C-alpha positions in Angstrom: -15.7 78.9 22.9 -14.9 82.5 23.7 -18.2 84.3 22.8 -16.7 87.8 22.8 -14.0 86.8 20.3 -16.7 85.6 17.9 -18.1 89.1 17.6 -16.8 91.2 14.7 -15.0 94.5 15.5 -17.0 97.7 15.3 -17.5 98.8 11.8 -15.2 101.5 10.5 -16.7 104.7 9.1 -16.0 105.0 5.4 -14.1 108.2 5.8 -11.7 106.5 8.2 -10.9 103.5 6.1 -7.3 103.2 5.0 -6.7 104.6 1.5 -6.2 102.0 -1.3 -3.1 102.6 -3.4 -3.5 104.4 -6.7 -4.1 108.1 -6.6 -4.4 108.6 -10.4 -5.6 106.4 -13.3 -2.0 105.8 -14.4 -1.1 104.4 -10.9 -3.8 101.8 -10.9 -2.5 98.2 -10.8 -3.6 95.5 -13.2 -5.5 93.9 -10.3 -7.5 97.0 -9.8 -8.4 97.3 -13.4 -9.4 93.6 -13.7 -11.5 93.8 -10.5 -13.3 96.9 -11.7 -14.0 95.4 -15.1 -15.2 92.2 -13.6 -17.6 94.0 -11.3 -18.9 96.3 -14.0 -19.5 93.4 -16.5 -21.2 91.4 -13.7 -23.5 94.4 -13.0 -24.1 94.9 -16.7 -25.3 91.4 -17.2 -27.3 91.7 -14.0 -29.2 94.5 -15.7 -29.7 92.4 -18.8 -31.1 89.4 -17.1 -33.2 91.1 -14.5 -35.2 93.2 -17.0 -35.8 90.6 -19.8 -38.9 89.5 -17.9 -40.4 93.0 -17.4 -40.1 93.6 -21.2 -42.2 90.5 -22.1 -44.0 89.6 -19.0 -47.5 90.5 -20.3 -47.3 88.6 -23.6 -45.3 85.7 -22.2 -47.6 85.1 -19.2 -50.6 85.5 -21.5 -49.1 82.7 -23.6 -48.5 80.5 -20.6 -52.0 81.0 -19.3 -53.4 80.5 -22.8 -55.5 83.6 -22.3 -57.5 84.8 -25.3 -57.9 88.4 -24.2 -54.9 90.7 -23.3 -57.2 92.3 -20.7 -57.5 89.0 -18.8 -56.9 90.0 -15.1 -55.0 86.7 -14.6 -52.1 88.1 -16.7 -51.3 90.9 -14.2 -52.1 88.7 -11.2 -49.8 85.8 -12.1 -47.3 88.2 -13.7 -46.9 90.0 -10.4 -46.5 86.8 -8.5 -43.7 85.7 -10.8 -42.0 89.1 -10.2 -42.5 88.8 -6.5 -40.8 85.4 -6.6 -37.9 87.0 -8.5 -37.5 89.7 -5.8 -37.6 87.1 -3.0 -34.9 85.1 -4.8 -32.9 88.3 -5.1 -33.1 88.9 -1.3 -32.2 85.3 -0.5 -29.3 85.3 -3.0 -27.9 88.5 -1.5 -27.6 86.8 1.9 -26.5 83.4 0.6 -23.9 84.5 -1.9 -22.8 87.3 0.3 -21.9 84.7 2.9 -20.1 82.7 0.3 -18.2 85.8 -0.8 -16.9 86.3 2.8 -15.9 82.7 3.2 -14.8 81.6 -0.3 -13.5 84.9 -1.6 -15.0 87.7 -3.9 -13.7 86.3 -7.2 -14.9 82.7 -6.6 -18.4 83.9 -5.4 -18.6 86.3 -8.4 -18.2 83.4 -10.8 -20.9 81.4 -9.0 -23.4 84.3 -9.1 -22.9 85.0 -12.8 -23.2 81.3 -13.7 -26.4 81.0 -11.7 -28.3 83.9 -13.2 -27.1 83.2 -16.7 -28.1 79.6 -16.9 -31.5 79.9 -15.2 -32.4 83.0 -17.2 -31.9 80.8 -20.3 -34.0 78.0 -18.8 -36.9 80.5 -18.6 -37.3 80.1 -22.4 -38.4 76.5 -21.9 -41.1 77.2 -19.3 -44.5 75.7 -20.2 -46.5 77.0 -17.2 -46.5 80.1 -15.1 -45.2 78.3 -12.0 -42.3 76.8 -14.0 -41.4 80.4 -15.1 -41.7 81.5 -11.4 -39.3 78.8 -10.2 -36.5 79.5 -12.8 -36.9 83.3 -12.2 -36.5 82.7 -8.5 -33.3 80.7 -8.9 -31.9 83.2 -11.5 -32.5 86.0 -8.9 -30.4 84.2 -6.4 -27.4 84.9 -8.6 -28.4 88.5 -9.4 -28.8 89.3 -5.7 -25.5 87.8 -4.8 -23.6 89.5 -7.5 -24.6 93.0 -6.2 -23.0 92.3 -2.8 -19.9 90.5 -4.1 -19.2 93.1 -6.9 -19.6 96.0 -4.5 -17.2 94.6 -1.9 -14.7 93.7 -4.6 -14.5 97.3 -5.7 -14.6 98.7 -2.2 -11.5 96.6 -1.3 -9.4 97.3 -4.4 -10.1 100.8 -5.5 -9.1 104.2 -4.0 -11.6 105.5 -1.4 -11.8 109.0 -2.8 -13.1 107.7 -6.1 -15.9 105.5 -4.7 -18.9 107.8 -5.3 -17.9 107.9 -9.0 -17.3 104.2 -9.0 -20.8 103.7 -7.6 -22.1 105.7 -10.5 -20.1 103.7 -13.0 -21.2 100.4 -11.5 -24.9 101.4 -11.4 -24.6 102.6 -15.0 -23.5 99.1 -15.9 -27.0 97.9 -14.8 -28.5 100.6 -17.0 -26.3 99.5 -20.0 -27.5 95.9 -19.4 -31.1 97.1 -19.5 -30.4 98.9 -22.8 -29.0 95.7 -24.2 -32.1 93.9 -23.1 -34.2 96.6 -24.9 -32.1 96.2 -28.1 -32.5 92.5 -28.0 -36.3 92.9 -27.5 -36.5 95.1 -30.6 -34.4 92.7 -32.7 -36.6 89.8 -31.6 -39.9 91.7 -31.7 -41.3 89.4 -34.3 -40.4 86.2 -32.4 -42.2 84.5 -29.6 -41.5 86.3 -26.3 -39.8 83.3 -24.7 -36.9 83.6 -27.2 -35.7 86.7 -25.4 -34.6 84.8 -22.4 -32.0 82.9 -24.5 -30.0 86.2 -24.7 -29.5 85.9 -20.9 -27.2 82.9 -21.3 -24.4 85.1 -22.7 -23.0 86.2 -19.3 -22.0 82.6 -18.5 -19.0 83.0 -20.7 -17.8 85.8 -18.5 -17.1 83.2 -15.7 -14.1 81.7 -17.5 -12.3 85.1 -17.7 -13.1 86.1 -14.1 -11.8 82.8 -12.6 -8.5 83.1 -14.6 -7.8 86.8 -14.4 -9.3 88.3 -11.2 -7.4 87.6 -8.0 -8.9 87.8 -4.5 -8.3 91.2 -2.8 -5.4 91.4 -0.4 -7.7 92.8 2.3 -9.8 89.7 2.2 -6.7 87.4 2.4 -5.5 89.4 5.4 -8.8 89.2 7.2 -9.1 85.5 6.5 -5.6 84.9 8.0 -6.5 86.9 11.1 -9.7 85.0 11.5 -8.0 81.7 11.3 -5.4 82.8 13.9 -8.3 83.9 16.2 -10.0 80.6 15.6 -6.9 78.8 16.7 -7.0 80.8 20.0 -10.6 79.8 20.7 -12.4 82.5 18.6 -14.6 82.0 15.5 -15.3 83.7 12.2 -18.2 86.2 12.3 -21.6 84.8 11.5 -24.8 86.4 10.0 -26.1 86.7 13.6 -23.3 89.1 14.3 -25.0 91.7 12.1 -27.4 92.1 15.0 -24.9 92.3 17.8 -22.9 95.2 19.2 -22.5 98.5 17.3 -23.2 96.7 14.0 -26.8 96.0 15.0 -27.9 99.7 14.8 -26.4 100.1 11.3 -28.0 96.9 10.1 -31.5 97.9 11.2 -31.2 101.4 9.8 -30.0 100.2 6.4 -32.6 97.5 6.2 -35.4 100.0 6.9 -34.3 102.5 4.2 -33.6 99.8 1.6 -36.9 97.9 2.3 -39.1 101.0 1.9 -37.3 102.5 -1.1 -36.9 99.2 -3.0 -40.5 98.3 -2.5 -41.5 101.6 -4.1 -38.9 101.3 -6.9 -39.7 97.7 -8.0 -43.5 98.3 -7.8 -42.8 101.1 -10.3 -40.5 99.0 -12.5 -43.1 96.3 -12.9 -46.4 98.2 -13.0 -45.3 101.1 -15.2 -44.9 98.5 -18.1 -48.3 97.1 -17.4 -49.8 100.6 -17.3 -48.2 101.5 -20.6 -49.4 98.4 -22.3 -53.0 98.8 -21.1 -53.6 102.4 -22.3 -56.5 102.5 -24.8 -54.4 103.6 -27.8 -51.7 101.1 -27.0 -54.2 98.2 -26.9 -54.9 98.9 -30.6 -51.3 98.3 -31.5 -49.9 95.0 -32.7 -47.8 92.8 -30.3 -44.6 93.8 -32.0 -45.5 97.5 -31.8 -46.3 97.1 -28.1 -42.9 95.5 -27.5 -41.1 98.3 -29.2 -43.0 100.8 -27.1 -42.1 98.9 -23.9 -38.5 98.9 -25.0 -38.6 102.6 -25.8 -39.9 103.4 -22.3 -37.1 101.4 -20.7 -34.6 103.0 -23.0 -35.7 106.5 -21.9 -35.6 105.4 -18.2 -32.1 103.9 -18.4 -30.5 106.8 -20.3 -31.9 109.2 -17.7 -30.8 106.9 -14.9 -27.2 107.0 -16.1 -27.3 110.8 -15.9 -28.9 110.5 -12.4 -26.1 108.1 -11.3 -23.4 110.7 -11.9 -25.5 113.5 -10.5 -26.0 111.6 -7.3 -22.2 110.9 -7.1 -21.4 114.6 -7.7 -23.9 115.5 -4.9 -22.6 112.9 -2.5 -19.1 114.3 -2.9 -20.4 117.6 -1.7 -23.2 116.8 0.8 -22.3 113.2 1.8 -24.2 110.0 1.2 -26.9 110.5 3.8 -28.1 113.9 2.6 -28.0 112.9 -1.0 -30.1 109.7 -0.4 -32.7 111.9 1.4 -32.9 114.4 -1.5 -33.0 111.7 -4.1 -35.9 110.0 -2.3 -37.9 113.2 -2.1 -37.2 113.9 -5.8 -38.4 110.4 -6.7 -41.6 111.0 -4.8 -42.3 114.3 -6.5 -41.8 113.0 -10.1 -43.9 109.9 -9.4 -46.7 112.1 -8.2 -46.4 114.4 -11.2 -46.3 111.5 -13.6 -49.2 109.4 -12.4 -51.3 112.0 -10.6 -53.3 112.6 -13.8 -54.4 110.5 -16.8 -51.7 110.5 -19.5 -51.4 108.9 -22.9 -48.3 107.0 -23.9 -46.7 110.0 -25.5 -47.1 112.1 -22.4 -45.7 109.3 -20.2 -42.6 109.0 -22.4 -41.9 112.7 -21.7 -42.2 112.2 -17.9 -40.3 109.0 -17.6 -36.8 110.7 -17.9 -37.5 112.5 -14.7 -38.2 109.3 -12.9 -35.1 107.7 -14.4 -33.0 110.6 -13.2 -33.9 110.0 -9.6 -33.2 106.3 -9.8 -29.6 107.4 -9.4 -30.5 107.1 -5.8 -29.7 103.3 -5.8 -26.2 103.8 -7.2 -25.3 105.5 -3.9 -25.8 102.3 -1.8 -23.1 100.5 -3.9 -20.1 102.1 -2.3 -21.8 103.5 0.8 -22.9 100.2 2.4 -19.9 97.7 2.2 -17.4 99.9 4.3 -20.0 100.1 7.1 -19.4 96.5 7.9 -16.2 94.5 9.1 -14.3 92.9 6.3 -15.5 89.3 6.9 -19.0 90.5 7.2 -18.8 93.0 4.3 -20.6 91.1 1.5 -22.8 89.4 4.1 -23.8 92.7 5.6 -24.2 94.7 2.4 -25.9 91.8 0.6 -28.2 91.0 3.4 -29.3 94.5 4.4 -29.7 95.8 0.8 -31.4 92.8 -0.6 -33.6 92.0 2.3 -35.5 95.0 1.1 -36.4 92.9 -2.0 -38.6 90.8 0.3 -40.7 93.8 1.1 -40.6 94.8 -2.5 -41.8 91.3 -3.5 -44.9 91.7 -1.4 -45.3 95.3 -2.4 -45.4 94.4 -6.1 -48.4 92.1 -5.5 -50.0 94.3 -2.9 -50.0 97.5 -5.0 -51.4 95.4 -7.9 -54.5 94.7 -5.7 -55.4 98.4 -6.1 -55.1 98.4 -9.8 -58.0 98.3 -12.3 -57.8 96.0 -15.3 -56.9 98.9 -17.6 -55.4 101.4 -15.2 -52.6 100.9 -12.8 -52.1 104.5 -11.8 -53.3 104.0 -8.2 -50.7 101.3 -7.7 -48.0 103.6 -9.1 -49.1 106.5 -7.0 -49.1 104.4 -3.9 -45.6 103.2 -4.7 -44.3 106.7 -5.2 -45.7 107.8 -1.8 -43.3 105.4 -0.1 -40.4 107.5 -1.0 -41.5 110.0 1.6 -40.9 107.7 4.6 -37.8 106.3 2.9 -36.3 109.8 2.9 -37.2 110.4 6.5 -35.7 107.0 7.6 -32.6 107.9 5.6 -32.0 110.8 8.0 -31.0 108.2 10.6 -28.3 106.6 8.5 -24.6 107.0 9.5 -23.1 110.2 8.2 -20.2 109.6 5.9 -18.6 112.0 3.5 -16.5 110.0 1.0 
C-alpha cells in the first residue's frame, strides 16, 4: 500500500473554504433548510436527554440506593459516578459515530445517533440499581456525543460560510431549548416518581423517520467519497483515525483536544455540582421534594435563557475578533463569574441572581460548533471534530468525580470554585488555536 496516499490532505483554514451557494435566505435550497432543521432538532433533543438526569439525579439516586436521609454522602458519590459514565460515553460516541458519519454519510449517522440516545434515555426509567442507571446513561451518551459531530459537519457542508458563527449560535441554542423542555417536563411531572421523567426522552426517536426520508447526504461528502474510492483503486486508502495525529493535522488535533478537555472538565463539573449545591442549602433542605424539583428546574431555566443570549453574543464577537480571541475572552469571563458566584456563601435566592452571568459565558461552547469541522479534511471532518471535542468529556468525567472529593456533605462550593479556576488555563491554551476569522 502507498502509505503517503493514505494520509489526508492538509486541513483548509475556514476562511479559505469554498463558499456554499445561498447568499440570502431566499436563495437557500430545500436541502439546506432540511439539513439545518435536522441538525437543530437533533441538538434540541440532545439538550433534552442530556439534562434529564441532572434535574432528578439526587432524588432518583437516593431512591435507587434506598437511602433514608437526603444528606447521605453515597447519593453525591454514586450520582457523580453515573454522570462520569455519561461523559465517558459522550466521548466514545463522538469518536465512534463521527467515524460512521465519515464512512456512511451524515444523514444516516444522524439517524443512528438520535435513535441511540432516545431509546436508552427511556430505558433509564426502568433502572432498579445505580449501576443499571449508569449503563443505560453511558449508552445514551454514545448517541448524544455522536450527534454533535455529525450535526456540526452536516451544517458546515451545506450552509454558507459567512453565516456559520450565527448558525453555531442557533445550533447551540437548540441545546438550550432542549434543556428548557426538560425543565418544563420536570415541573409538569414534579409530583411523580423521578424515574418517570426519563420517558420524555423517548420522543426524539420519532425524528429518525423524517431525517431518513427528507435529509439527503451533502454533495461535498459524496464528492469526497468518490475521490477516496478512486484513490483506493490506485493503491491509496481512506483516511483513518490515526491520521488525526499525522502531518499538519496533528498539531491542530492536539491543540483542540487540550482546550476542549480543560474547558469541558470545568463546565461539566459546574453543570453537575451546582444542582447538588443548590439542593443542599439549609433552607432548601426544608422544602418538599416537589419544591426542590421546581427550584432545580428554575435554576436551569435561568441558565439556559442566559446561555441563548450568550450564544449570539459570542457569534457577534467572533465575527469581529475571530474565533480564537472570542474563545479566550469567553473563558476568562466564565472564570470571573464562577469566582464571584461561589467565592462567598450564598442562599438560593442570591444564587439565582448570579446564575444568568454564568449562563451567558456558556456561549463559549457554541463557538466550537462551526469552528472545528472545517479544520479537518472532509473524510476526517466528523471524526476529527467529534474526537477532539468529545475526548474532552473523558477529562470532564474524571473531573466531575475528582472535584466531588473536595466537597462537604452540605457544601459543594470548593468543587465549584476549583472547576471555575480551570477556565484560566483553558483561555491560555486557546491562544495557541489556529486563527480563523469567519
